[in-house]
N, C-alpha and C positions, 0 to 999 in steps of 0.2 A: 527412506527410515520409515517402519512404524513402531507403537510402542503402546505397550498398556502396563499400566499401576497393577502393583499387586500388594494384596489384601490380609492381614491374618488376622483373626475373626474380629475384624472391621479395624485395625489398623493399620495405615499405607506401612509395608515393609519396602519395597523397590518398586524398579523399573525395569523392567521384562524387553530388551529392543532387537528388532531383526533390524544389521545395516541394508543399504539399499541396495546392494546385492545380490540380499538374501544367502549369503555366505560366509554370514558371521551375525550368532546372536550372542548379547550382555544380557547377563541381569547386575542388578547393584543396589546394595538394599540400603534405605532412605535413613541418612544418619541419624532424624530424629528415633526411630526403630533400634537402629544398634544402641542408641542410649540406655532403654528398656530391659527389664529385664527378660522379655519376650522372650521367647523360644524363636528355632530357626524356621523356617519356611517350610526346611525339608533337612534331613541326616546329610543328603547328597550337597549339598547346598547351606553349609555352617559361617553363622553370623558372619562375618570381615567388613574392612572397610574398603581391599580391593573388590574390583567389579570379576564375577564370572566372566571367563569367555572361551564360544565353545560354535564349529563347526555346524555344529549341526542344534535344532534345538532341544533344549533339556530336558533328560526323559520324564523330571518331574512332568516340567506340564504338559510332556505328550499326551503322559499319563489321566491329563482331567482330559482328553476330548472323548467324544465316544466312539464304539468302534462297530466294525463289520455291517450290515444293512441299517442301521440308528447312520453309519457317518453316509453311505453312500445317501442315502435319503434326504438328507441334512445338508447333503454338498449339491446334489443334481438340484434342490429347492433354493438354495441360494446361490446355486452356478459358480459353486466356490472348486478349485481344483482339490481333491483327494490328497493330495501330497504337500498341498500348501497347510501343512500346520497352523502356522500362525495365521494365516488366512481364516481358516476354523474357530483358533482361538477367537481373534480381535470377535470373528459372529457370535458365537460360545459369552461371550464378554458383557455383564451386567445382568447375568442367567443363574440361576439356582446350583449349585456348585455341592457337589456333596464335600464335606468336611470344613475344614477351619480359613483354607487359604481360598483366597477368590482374585478374578482379576474381571481391572473395569478399565473402560476406554478409557483413553486420556482425554482432555478438553479440547485437542486437535482434531478428531478424530471425526 
């Protein structure tokens, strides 16, 4: 199982998880974030207590990744499969993303 913390404007908004087989992804809002008036991280992931589940990495998160030649170059240099979107997201974690949403490594990584 691989996990990343998701932050919105430097406040922990939730946890993104890939299960061990890599065939299910969940995003769960942090209960403290739910109690604030802060917005959802995305219109496609509105704030709610129930976890979001999907067999593919949520498009909101894949859209945070580099594309084209940049993706190929990064994947080649870090030895990450170009189709391992979660692995690439982990590699990009703690870096400077565009926008209010950031992903950060968990303390287990």
